[in-house]
C-alpha positions as CSV (number, residue, x, y, z in Angstrom):
1,X,-30.3,16.8,14.0
2,X,-27.9,14.6,12.1
3,X,-25.6,15.6,10.8
4,X,-26.0,13.3,7.6
5,X,-28.3,11.8,6.1
6,X,-28.3,7.9,5.2
7,X,-28.9,6.5,1.9
8,X,-29.0,2.7,1.2
9,X,-29.1,1.0,-2.2
10,X,-28.5,-2.7,-2.2
11,X,-26.2,-3.1,-4.8
12,X,-23.7,-0.3,-7.2
13,X,-21.0,0.0,-9.0
14,X,-19.1,1.2,-6.3
15,X,-20.1,4.0,-3.2
16,X,-18.1,6.3,-3.5
17,X,-18.9,6.4,-7.8
18,X,-22.2,6.7,-6.9
19,X,-22.0,9.8,-4.2
20,X,-19.9,11.1,-6.3
21,X,-22.6,12.0,-9.3
22,X,-25.0,12.8,-6.4
23,X,-22.4,15.8,-5.5
24,X,-21.7,17.0,-9.1
25,X,-25.8,17.5,-8.7
26,X,-25.3,19.4,-5.8
27,X,-26.0,16.9,-2.7
28,X,-25.5,18.5,0.9
29,X,-22.6,17.6,2.6
30,X,-23.3,14.6,4.9
31,X,-24.9,13.1,2.1
32,X,-24.3,8.8,3.0
33,X,-24.4,6.3,0.8
34,X,-24.9,2.1,2.3
35,X,-24.5,-0.5,-0.3
36,X,-25.0,-3.6,1.0
37,X,-22.9,-4.9,-2.7
38,X,-20.7,-3.8,-4.9
39,X,-19.7,-4.4,-8.0
40,X,-16.8,-2.7,-8.5
41,X,-15.1,-2.1,-5.5
42,X,-11.9,0.3,-5.6
43,X,-9.3,1.6,-3.0
44,X,-6.6,3.7,-3.9
45,X,-4.4,3.1,-6.6
46,X,-7.8,1.5,-8.0
47,X,-6.4,-1.5,-6.4
48,X,-10.1,-3.8,-6.4
49,X,-11.8,-4.4,-3.0
50,X,-13.9,-7.2,-3.4
51,X,-17.2,-6.7,-1.9
52,X,-18.7,-9.3,-0.7
53,X,-22.1,-9.0,0.6
54,X,-22.6,-8.7,5.3
55,X,-19.1,-6.3,5.0
56,X,-19.3,-2.8,4.9
57,X,-19.4,-0.1,2.1
58,X,-20.1,2.9,3.1
59,X,-19.2,7.1,1.5
60,X,-20.1,10.4,3.0
61,X,-19.9,13.5,1.4
62,X,-17.6,16.8,3.0
63,X,-17.7,19.9,1.7
64,X,-14.2,21.7,3.4
65,X,-13.8,25.4,3.7
66,X,-10.2,26.2,3.5
67,X,-7.3,25.5,1.6
68,X,-7.6,22.3,-0.1
69,X,-4.7,21.3,0.2
70,X,-5.0,20.1,3.4
71,X,-7.8,17.8,2.5
72,X,-5.5,14.8,2.2
73,X,-5.4,15.0,6.2
74,X,-9.3,13.5,6.1
75,X,-8.1,9.8,5.3
76,X,-6.1,10.1,8.6
77,X,-9.8,11.8,10.5
78,X,-11.6,8.9,8.7
79,X,-9.1,6.3,9.9
80,X,-9.2,7.2,13.4
81,X,-13.3,7.7,13.4
82,X,-13.5,3.9,12.1
83,X,-10.4,3.4,15.0
84,X,-12.6,4.6,17.4
85,X,-15.7,3.2,16.2
86,X,-14.1,-0.7,16.9
87,X,-13.0,0.9,20.3
88,X,-17.1,1.1,20.8
89,X,-18.6,-1.8,19.9
90,X,-15.8,-3.9,21.8
91,X,-12.6,-4.6,20.3
92,X,-9.9,-3.8,22.4
93,X,-7.4,-1.1,21.6
94,X,-4.0,-3.0,22.2
95,X,-5.1,-5.4,19.2
96,X,-6.2,-2.5,16.6
97,X,-4.0,-0.2,14.4
98,X,-4.1,2.9,12.3
99,X,-1.4,2.1,9.6
100,X,-0.5,5.9,7.9
101,X,-2.1,6.5,5.9
102,X,-5.6,4.8,5.0
103,X,-5.9,1.1,6.7
104,X,-6.9,-0.4,9.9
105,X,-4.8,-3.2,10.8
106,X,-6.9,-5.6,13.7
107,X,-3.9,-8.0,15.0
108,X,-2.3,-6.7,12.2
109,X,-4.5,-7.9,9.9
110,X,-6.1,-5.2,7.3
111,X,-9.6,-5.6,8.3
112,X,-10.9,-1.6,6.9
113,X,-9.5,0.4,4.0
114,X,-10.3,4.0,3.2
115,X,-10.1,5.9,0.2
116,X,-11.1,9.9,-0.3
117,X,-11.2,11.3,-3.4
118,X,-11.7,15.4,-3.8
119,X,-13.3,16.9,-6.6
120,X,-13.7,20.4,-7.7
121,X,-15.5,21.4,-4.0
122,X,-16.0,18.3,-2.7
123,X,-14.2,15.8,-0.8
124,X,-16.0,12.0,-1.1
125,X,-14.5,9.5,2.1
126,X,-15.4,5.6,1.3
127,X,-15.0,3.2,4.0
128,X,-15.0,-0.4,3.3
129,X,-14.7,-2.4,6.7
130,X,-15.0,-6.6,6.8
131,X,-18.1,-7.6,9.3
132,X,-18.4,-11.4,8.6
133,X,-15.5,-12.0,5.3
134,X,-12.9,-10.9,3.8
135,X,-10.8,-12.0,0.9
136,X,-8.7,-14.5,1.5
137,X,-5.5,-14.0,-1.0
138,X,-4.8,-9.9,-1.7
139,X,-2.3,-8.3,-2.8
140,X,0.0,-6.0,-0.3
141,X,1.9,-6.3,2.4
142,X,-1.3,-7.3,5.3
143,X,-3.3,-10.5,5.3
144,X,-6.6,-9.9,5.7
145,X,-9.4,-10.6,8.3
146,X,-13.2,-9.6,9.6
147,X,-14.6,-8.4,12.8
148,X,-16.6,-12.2,13.3
149,X,-12.5,-13.9,13.5
150,X,-12.0,-11.9,16.8
151,X,-12.6,-13.7,20.0
152,X,-15.4,-12.0,22.0
153,X,-16.7,-9.5,19.4
154,X,-20.5,-10.0,18.6
155,X,-20.7,-8.2,15.1
156,X,-23.9,-5.6,15.2
157,X,-25.4,-5.0,11.9
158,X,-24.3,-2.6,8.9
159,X,-26.4,0.2,9.1
160,X,-26.0,0.2,13.0
161,X,-22.0,0.2,13.0
162,X,-22.2,2.6,10.3
163,X,-24.3,5.2,12.2
164,X,-21.2,4.6,14.3
165,X,-19.0,5.6,11.7
166,X,-20.9,8.6,10.1
167,X,-21.4,9.8,13.5
168,X,-17.7,10.0,15.0
169,X,-16.3,10.8,11.4
170,X,-19.0,14.3,12.2
171,X,-17.8,14.5,15.3
172,X,-14.3,14.9,14.5
173,X,-14.8,17.2,11.1
174,X,-16.1,19.3,13.1
175,X,-13.6,19.2,15.1
176,X,-10.5,19.6,12.3
177,X,-9.7,23.2,11.6
178,X,-9.2,22.7,7.5
179,X,-4.7,23.3,8.1
180,X,-4.0,20.9,11.2
181,X,-4.8,17.5,12.7
182,X,-2.9,19.2,16.5
183,X,-6.5,18.1,18.4
184,X,-5.8,14.8,17.1
185,X,-2.3,13.8,16.8
186,X,-2.0,12.3,20.4
187,X,-5.1,9.6,20.1
188,X,-3.2,8.6,15.8
189,X,0.6,8.4,16.7
190,X,-0.8,6.7,19.9
191,X,-2.6,4.2,17.8
192,X,-0.3,4.5,14.4
193,X,1.4,0.9,13.7
194,X,5.1,0.8,14.0
195,X,5.7,3.3,16.2
196,X,9.3,4.0,16.6
197,X,9.8,0.5,14.5
198,X,12.4,-0.1,11.5
199,X,10.6,-0.6,8.7
200,X,11.5,0.4,4.7
201,X,10.5,2.7,2.8
202,X,10.6,4.5,-1.2
203,X,12.2,8.2,-1.0
204,X,11.9,10.3,-4.6
205,X,13.1,6.4,-6.3
206,X,15.0,5.3,-3.6
207,X,14.3,2.5,-0.8
208,X,15.7,3.7,2.4
209,X,15.4,1.7,5.6
210,X,14.4,4.5,8.8
211,X,12.6,4.5,12.4
212,X,9.2,5.6,12.4
213,X,8.2,8.2,13.9
214,X,5.0,9.5,14.0
215,X,2.4,11.4,11.8
216,X,3.3,15.5,12.5
217,X,-0.1,17.9,12.2
218,X,0.2,18.0,8.4
219,X,-1.0,14.5,8.0
220,X,2.7,13.9,7.1
221,X,4.6,10.3,8.6
222,X,8.3,11.3,9.7
223,X,11.3,9.2,10.0
224,X,14.1,9.4,10.4
225,X,17.0,7.7,8.2
226,X,20.4,8.7,7.7
227,X,21.1,11.3,10.1
228,X,18.3,13.3,9.6
229,X,13.8,12.9,9.5
230,X,11.9,12.6,6.1
231,X,8.7,13.6,5.4
232,X,6.6,10.8,3.4
233,X,3.9,12.4,1.2
234,X,0.9,9.7,0.4
235,X,0.2,11.3,-3.1
236,X,4.3,11.3,-4.8
237,X,6.5,9.2,-2.1
238,X,5.2,4.9,-2.4
239,X,5.6,4.4,1.2
240,X,5.4,0.5,2.2
241,X,6.0,-1.8,5.7
242,X,6.6,-5.3,4.7
243,X,5.8,-8.1,7.3
244,X,7.5,-10.1,6.4
245,X,10.7,-8.3,6.2
246,X,13.1,-9.5,9.0
247,X,14.0,-5.5,9.8
248,X,10.5,-5.2,10.0
249,X,9.3,-6.4,14.1
250,X,5.7,-8.6,13.2
251,X,4.6,-7.2,16.5
């Protein structure tokens, strides 16, 4: 028996918003919503997520046990699951990277974003994945792309890819111990964007330059700068990469 149940809708404001409403009404863990279109799609920090027909807009409901302070790790867990899905459908490992904490890059262009929202005793994991189209202009450090631009990949149907993503998410979720990402650190850090590179980051309102060391077992990003290690929290300290910065290799 699958640990998730999919509901298909033609359109909605946001799959996360719709699933949050269902969760507040008692929906069980594993309930998932796929919409073929979103009219008010959003990403982190309430940024607009362009939601054109034919791409993936997926949300799934989790009710983790344990301390809620560890739930932000779910973003990386979902990111790894999307990464593994792309490998499974034919994307070469060398061409995709996990950008901490919630993006997937294909040839250093954004192809997927993840939004995890925690409310009461549940978390909703939202995933946007560009299958056949992408915004031409987006704010941020990276341009966007879609899977149909990738040579040699036959784009599968929306629901087929969603089934793979959900299978990966719930397999990894089952392994997760609610406190530590140690079981996933090797796979995350081996495929982390800009690992070992010099990057700019903001720490307590101060712009700094440091070397990206990787993600630790708590899901925090570690950067070496000014002869010490810094732990970056996505909910507290702003972190950004600028692909046009001369200090950040374009790879």
